[in-house]
C-alpha positions, 0 to 999 in steps of 0.5 A: 476487504482489501481491493486489488488496488491495495494488493497490487500496490504492495506487489509493485513495491515488492517487485521494485525492491526485489529488482532494485539497482541503480536504474529505474524499472520500466512499468512494463517489466513489473506488469509482466513479472506480476501478471497485471495489466500495465494500464491498471498499474499506470493508475496505481503508480500515479497515486503512489508517485503523487504520495511520494512512495515512489518516483517516476521518470519518463523517456528512454531509460525511464521507469519507477523506483523506490524513494526509500529503503524497503525497511522504511516503508510500512504496509499500513501507509500503502494500504491507507493511501490506496484503500483509505480507512480500513475501519470495519464500521462507519462510526470508526471510519468517519471522523466525528461520525454522528451515531445516535447509539454511540453512547449505548453501543455494546459492540463499539468497543469490540469494533474499536479493538478489532480496528486497532489490531488491524492498524497495528498489524499493517503498520507493524509490517515493513516492505522489507518483511515481504521482500525475497532476498536475492541469492548471491 
């Protein structure tokens, strides 16, 4: 299951892409538009700044902005940053997981296939796919 952290991070990026101009976007504006607590968003955007997904400036005229074009972000990288692995079972989620049934597990191929489908779906989805184009 994708947590609120992952879902909200995607909403923040969409909001930033939709309201992008030459200025940074104040977090309070994003919080108001998205109906999300500013305090909670502060925690999420801090991780996104640290990971280099967005930049932040403080002070008058400060706020946040995308580091790249929306088409250069994929949703998989965002979810991986905020959620960690999306693997459905521990033997796929943990590197070198020592499962005593690994060699005889009849379900492992199914879980591996499902994991690959989830990976391909989210890593194939771009932020630009989710952004509503502004009417001019």
